[in-house]
C-alpha positions as CSV (number, residue, x, y, z in Angstrom):
1,M,101.1,177.3,97.9
2,P,98.1,177.7,95.6
3,D,94.6,178.0,97.1
4,L,93.6,174.4,97.8
5,G,90.0,175.5,98.4
6,Q,89.6,175.5,94.6
7,I,91.1,172.0,94.1
8,N,87.6,170.5,93.5
9,E,86.4,173.3,91.2
10,T,86.0,172.6,87.5
11,L,89.2,174.0,86.0
12,D,89.8,174.7,82.3
13,P,93.1,173.2,81.1
14,V,95.1,176.4,81.3
15,N,94.1,177.1,84.9
16,A,94.5,173.4,85.9
17,A,98.1,173.4,84.4
18,D,99.0,176.6,86.3
19,F,97.5,175.1,89.5
20,M,99.6,171.9,89.2
21,R,102.8,173.8,88.4
22,Q,102.3,176.0,91.5
23,L,101.3,173.1,93.7
24,L,104.4,170.9,92.7
25,A,106.7,173.9,93.1
26,S,105.3,174.6,96.5
27,I,105.7,171.0,97.6
28,Q,109.3,171.0,96.4
29,E,110.0,174.1,98.4
30,L,108.6,172.6,101.5
31,G,111.0,169.7,101.2
32,S,108.3,167.0,101.0
33,S,109.2,163.8,99.1
34,D,105.8,162.9,97.4
35,L,102.5,164.5,96.4
36,H,99.4,162.3,96.2
37,L,96.3,163.4,94.3
38,C,93.8,160.5,94.4
39,A,90.1,160.6,93.5
40,G,87.9,160.0,96.5
41,A,90.8,160.7,99.0
42,R,92.1,163.8,100.7
43,P,95.2,165.2,98.9
44,F,98.3,164.7,100.9
45,V,102.1,164.8,100.9
46,R,104.7,162.6,102.5
47,H,107.0,164.8,104.6
48,N,110.0,163.2,106.3
49,G,108.2,159.8,106.1
50,A,104.9,161.0,107.6
51,L,101.6,161.8,105.8
52,Q,100.4,165.4,105.9
53,Y,97.0,166.3,104.5
54,L,96.7,169.4,102.3
55,D,92.9,169.6,102.5
56,Q,90.2,167.8,104.5
57,K,87.9,167.4,101.5
58,P,88.2,164.3,99.3
59,L,89.3,165.0,95.8
60,E,86.4,164.6,93.4
61,A,86.9,162.2,90.5
62,A,86.5,164.9,87.8
63,A,89.0,167.2,89.4
64,S,91.5,164.4,90.0
65,K,91.4,163.4,86.3
66,V,91.9,167.0,85.1
67,L,94.8,167.7,87.5
68,N,96.6,164.4,87.0
69,T,96.4,164.5,83.2
70,V,96.6,168.1,82.3
71,L,100.5,168.1,82.2
72,L,100.7,165.1,79.9
73,N,101.4,165.3,76.2
74,Q,99.1,163.6,73.8
75,V,101.2,160.5,73.5
76,Q,101.2,160.0,77.2
77,R,97.5,160.8,77.5
78,D,96.7,158.2,74.9
79,E,98.9,155.6,76.6
80,F,97.2,156.2,80.0
81,E,93.7,156.0,78.5
82,S,94.7,152.7,76.9
83,S,96.6,151.0,79.7
84,H,95.3,152.9,82.8
85,D,98.8,152.9,84.1
86,L,101.6,155.4,83.3
87,D,105.2,156.1,84.6
88,L,107.0,159.2,83.4
89,A,109.5,161.8,84.4
90,L,108.0,165.3,84.3
91,T,110.2,168.4,83.7
92,L,108.7,171.8,84.5
93,G,111.6,174.1,84.1
94,L,115.1,174.4,85.5
95,R,115.7,172.0,88.5
96,K,112.0,171.1,88.7
97,R,111.7,167.4,87.9
98,Y,109.2,164.8,89.2
99,R,108.8,161.1,88.9
100,V,105.1,160.5,88.2
101,N,102.9,157.4,88.4
102,L,99.3,157.5,87.3
103,M,96.8,154.8,87.7
104,Q,93.1,154.2,87.4
105,H,91.2,152.7,90.4
106,K,87.6,152.2,91.5
107,E,87.1,155.9,92.5
108,G,88.9,157.4,89.4
109,V,92.4,158.6,88.6
110,A,95.2,158.7,91.2
111,G,98.6,160.3,90.7
112,T,101.8,160.1,92.8
113,Y,104.5,162.7,92.2
114,R,108.0,162.0,93.6
115,I,110.1,165.1,93.9
116,I,113.5,164.6,92.3
117,P,116.4,166.4,94.1
118,N,117.2,169.6,92.2
119,K,120.9,168.9,92.4
120,I,123.1,165.9,92.1
121,P,123.6,164.4,95.6
122,R,127.1,163.7,97.0
123,L,127.9,160.4,98.7
124,K,129.4,162.3,101.7
125,D,126.0,164.1,102.3
126,L,123.8,161.0,102.4
127,G,124.6,159.7,105.9
128,F,127.0,156.8,105.3
129,E,129.3,156.7,108.3
130,D,132.3,155.2,106.5
131,L,132.6,156.0,102.8
132,D,136.0,154.3,102.2
133,P,134.6,150.8,101.6
134,I,131.8,152.2,99.4
135,R,134.2,154.3,97.4
136,K,136.5,151.3,97.0
137,L,133.6,149.4,95.4
138,L,133.4,152.1,92.8
139,T,137.0,151.7,91.8
140,Y,136.7,148.1,90.5
141,P,137.1,147.6,86.7
142,N,134.5,144.9,86.7
143,G,132.0,143.0,89.0
144,L,128.5,143.5,90.3
145,I,127.4,146.0,92.9
146,L,123.8,145.8,94.2
147,V,122.0,148.7,95.9
148,A,118.9,147.3,97.8
149,G,116.1,148.6,99.9
150,A,112.3,149.0,100.1
151,I,110.3,151.6,98.2
152,C,111.2,155.2,99.5
153,S,114.5,154.0,101.0
154,G,116.6,156.4,99.0
155,K,118.1,153.9,96.5
156,S,117.7,156.2,93.5
157,V,119.5,159.0,95.3
158,T,122.4,156.7,96.4
159,L,122.6,155.4,92.8
160,A,122.8,158.9,91.4
161,A,125.5,159.8,94.0
162,M,127.5,156.8,93.0
163,I,127.3,157.7,89.4
164,D,128.5,161.2,90.2
165,D,131.4,159.9,92.3
166,I,132.5,157.7,89.4
167,N,132.0,160.7,87.0
168,C,134.4,162.8,89.1
169,T,137.1,160.1,89.7
170,R,137.3,157.8,86.6
171,E,137.6,158.3,82.9
172,E,135.2,155.7,81.6
173,H,132.1,155.3,79.3
174,L,129.1,154.8,81.6
175,I,125.6,153.8,80.3
176,A,122.7,154.1,82.7
177,V,119.2,152.7,82.0
178,E,116.4,154.0,84.2
179,E,112.6,154.0,84.4
180,P,112.3,156.9,84.3
181,I,115.4,159.0,84.2
182,E,115.3,160.9,87.5
183,I,118.5,162.9,88.2
184,V,120.1,164.1,85.0
185,Q,123.9,163.5,85.0
186,T,126.3,165.7,83.0
187,S,129.5,164.2,81.7
188,K,132.6,165.2,83.6
189,S,135.6,162.9,83.6
190,C,133.3,160.1,82.3
191,Q,131.2,160.0,79.1
192,I,127.7,159.3,80.5
193,T,124.8,158.1,78.4
194,Q,121.3,157.9,80.1
195,R,118.4,155.9,78.6
196,E,114.8,155.8,79.7
197,V,112.8,152.6,79.5
198,G,109.6,153.4,77.5
199,V,111.1,156.4,75.8
200,H,114.6,155.3,74.5
201,T,114.3,151.6,74.8
202,H,111.5,149.0,75.4
203,S,113.0,147.2,78.4
204,F,115.9,146.9,80.8
205,A,116.9,143.6,79.3
206,G,116.8,145.0,75.7
207,A,118.8,148.1,76.8
208,L,121.4,145.9,78.6
209,K,121.8,143.7,75.5
210,S,122.3,146.8,73.4
211,A,124.7,148.4,75.9
212,L,127.1,145.4,75.6
213,R,127.6,146.4,71.9
214,Q,128.2,150.1,72.8
215,D,131.7,149.7,74.3
216,P,130.8,150.6,77.9
217,D,133.1,150.3,80.9
218,I,130.3,150.8,83.5
219,I,126.6,149.8,83.2
220,V,124.0,151.1,85.7
221,I,120.6,149.3,85.7
222,G,117.8,151.2,87.5
223,E,116.1,147.9,88.5
224,L,117.0,144.3,88.2
225,R,113.5,143.0,87.9
226,D,113.5,139.8,85.8
227,L,115.5,136.7,85.0
228,E,116.9,137.9,81.6
229,T,118.1,141.3,83.0
230,I,119.7,139.7,86.1
231,E,121.4,136.9,84.0
232,M,122.8,139.5,81.6
233,A,123.9,141.7,84.4
234,I,125.9,138.9,86.0
235,T,127.4,137.9,82.7
236,A,128.4,141.5,81.9
237,S,130.0,141.8,85.3
238,E,132.1,138.7,84.5
239,T,133.2,139.9,81.1
240,G,135.0,143.1,82.0
241,H,132.2,145.5,83.0
242,L,131.4,147.1,86.3
243,V,127.6,146.7,86.7
244,I,125.6,148.5,89.3
245,G,121.9,147.7,89.8
246,T,119.1,148.0,92.4
247,L,116.7,145.5,93.9
248,H,113.7,145.8,96.2
249,T,115.0,143.7,99.1
250,S,115.6,144.4,102.8
251,D,119.0,142.9,103.6
252,A,122.0,141.2,102.1
253,A,120.8,137.6,102.5
254,N,117.4,138.4,101.0
255,T,119.1,140.2,98.1
256,L,121.2,137.1,97.3
257,N,118.1,134.9,97.6
258,R,116.1,137.3,95.3
259,V,118.8,137.1,92.6
260,L,119.0,133.4,92.8
261,D,115.3,132.6,93.1
262,V,114.4,134.0,89.7
263,F,116.3,131.2,88.1
264,P,115.0,127.7,87.5
265,A,116.4,125.1,89.9
266,S,118.4,123.5,87.1
267,Q,120.4,126.8,86.7
268,Q,120.9,127.8,90.3
269,T,124.1,125.9,90.9
270,H,125.7,127.5,87.9
271,I,124.4,131.0,88.7
272,R,125.7,130.7,92.3
273,V,129.2,130.0,91.0
274,M,129.0,133.0,88.7
275,L,127.6,135.3,91.4
276,S,130.1,134.2,94.0
277,H,132.9,135.5,91.7
278,A,131.1,138.5,90.1
279,L,129.7,140.1,93.2
280,R,131.7,143.0,94.7
281,G,129.3,144.2,97.3
282,I,125.7,144.8,98.5
283,I,124.4,148.0,100.0
284,C,121.0,147.7,101.7
285,Q,119.5,150.8,103.1
286,R,116.4,152.3,104.7
287,L,115.4,155.8,105.8
288,L,114.2,156.3,109.4
289,P,112.4,159.2,111.0
290,A,115.0,161.3,112.8
291,T,114.7,163.3,116.0
292,D,115.4,166.5,114.1
293,G,112.3,166.1,111.9
294,H,114.2,164.8,108.9
295,M,115.2,161.3,107.8
296,A,118.3,159.3,108.9
297,L,120.0,156.7,106.7
298,A,120.5,153.2,108.2
299,Y,122.4,150.8,106.0
300,E,124.0,147.4,105.7
301,L,127.1,146.7,103.7
302,L,128.3,143.3,102.5
303,L,131.7,143.1,100.8
304,N,132.6,139.9,98.9
305,N,135.6,138.1,100.4
306,T,136.6,134.4,100.6
307,A,134.2,133.6,103.3
308,V,131.3,135.3,101.6
309,R,132.2,133.7,98.3
310,T,132.2,130.2,100.0
311,L,128.7,130.9,101.5
312,I,127.3,131.9,98.2
313,H,128.9,129.0,96.4
314,E,127.5,126.5,99.0
315,N,124.1,128.2,99.2
316,K,124.3,129.1,102.9
317,P,123.1,132.7,103.1
318,E,122.2,132.2,106.8
319,G,125.9,132.4,107.6
320,L,126.3,135.9,106.2
321,V,125.4,137.6,109.5
322,N,128.3,136.0,111.3
323,V,130.7,136.8,108.4
324,M,129.5,140.5,108.4
325,E,130.0,140.8,112.1
326,T,133.6,139.4,111.9
327,G,134.2,141.5,108.8
328,S,133.6,144.9,110.4
329,A,137.4,145.7,110.1
330,E,137.1,145.4,106.4
331,G,134.1,147.8,106.4
332,M,131.2,145.4,106.5
333,R,128.2,146.6,108.5
334,L,125.0,145.0,109.7
335,M,121.7,146.9,109.6
336,D,121.2,146.4,113.4
337,K,124.6,148.1,114.1
338,S,123.7,151.0,111.9
339,V,120.3,151.4,113.7
340,L,122.0,151.3,117.1
341,S,124.7,153.8,116.0
342,L,121.9,156.2,115.1
343,W,120.2,155.7,118.4
344,E,123.4,156.2,120.4
345,S,124.0,159.5,118.7
346,D,120.4,160.6,119.4
347,R,119.6,160.7,115.7
348,I,116.6,158.4,116.1
349,S,114.2,157.8,119.0
350,D,113.9,154.8,121.3
351,D,110.7,153.7,119.5
352,V,112.2,154.0,116.0
353,A,115.3,152.0,117.1
354,L,113.2,149.2,118.7
355,K,111.0,148.9,115.6
356,N,113.9,148.6,113.2
357,L,116.1,146.2,115.0
358,K,116.0,142.7,113.4
359,S,117.7,140.8,116.3
360,E,115.4,140.0,119.2
361,M,118.5,139.8,121.4
362,K,119.5,143.3,120.4
363,R,116.0,144.6,121.1
364,A,116.1,143.1,124.5
365,Q,119.5,144.7,125.2
366,L,118.3,148.0,123.9
367,R,115.2,147.9,126.2
368,E,117.6,147.4,129.2
369,L,119.9,150.2,128.0
370,I,117.0,152.6,127.7
371,M,116.3,152.0,131.3
372,L,119.9,152.8,132.1
373,Q,120.1,156.2,130.4
374,K,121.7,154.6,127.2
375,P,125.4,154.0,127.7
376,T,127.4,153.8,124.5
377,Y,129.1,150.5,124.3
378,L,126.5,148.5,122.4
379,T,127.9,148.8,118.9
380,T,131.5,148.3,119.8
């Protein structure tokens, strides 16, 4: 770790660049997920979900601007000066990649640096309790798979692991569009093309439109963020392509509502029909503080079957919970069941489990069980 006592000192560009490279490398070695350098605030990292301060002195505006912009090239620097916002993927040597967001705020410049894993993750290592239904989703020749979750829920890692699993088991042409490219994939059994929004294409929608003319079998969209992109993704999934995309939503019902709500009321009936047939499954996930100091994966899995298709078609997302409970034999899983499973195996604490249960009835049951030394029948 470089000497943080000099973080507010006036640094020439060469010294500032060296300082940032050392700091980012040190944070990566510590296993933290994010570094924050913000004018007027103490520099800190996020380590296993918790904030840890690197220094007790607030970062001065001049130092923050130097440190956060010294690793930019001239094009990136000009863009940031013009727009006061910038997203980029920063590469600082072999296996040292960072997703960076810079912004201007009332105190000065702020930078957030997400540490990208230095190797391609494997699905089996992410914490999914039953991989069979997830791997089955990845075998379909067409359809729509959605990976959902809040910010910092591990969606990008799951998406990269899914791409790698496909890359090892199928012989297909896969086009991935990301903003920015985080984990670099190398073609194995598949031919993989990765494009970065802002560098190789202007938008997700534009890249998706172009991809449909490039003979893909599988299309991966880093974020389904607007009507045009979502509509094209659904259409592509109906016309012979397997489409995998991410959304910032918390559960399966909210994910379906998010997809449908972007469309005008006059189109929603038609889109519901399309989605009811195109959807293959939804994975919703979150990362919870674990008792071992790391993070534990909790997830929800919806698989499209006749009952789910009917609920989507009839616009009754409130019925999904019952269908997912009765569909556990097919591999479906509710978030509450995942949280309780982590609790029963002592992966998460009582408090973390109580905070993350959605059902008030389950919370009440858990409180009783905590008093009874936690027997293990709750998730059966």
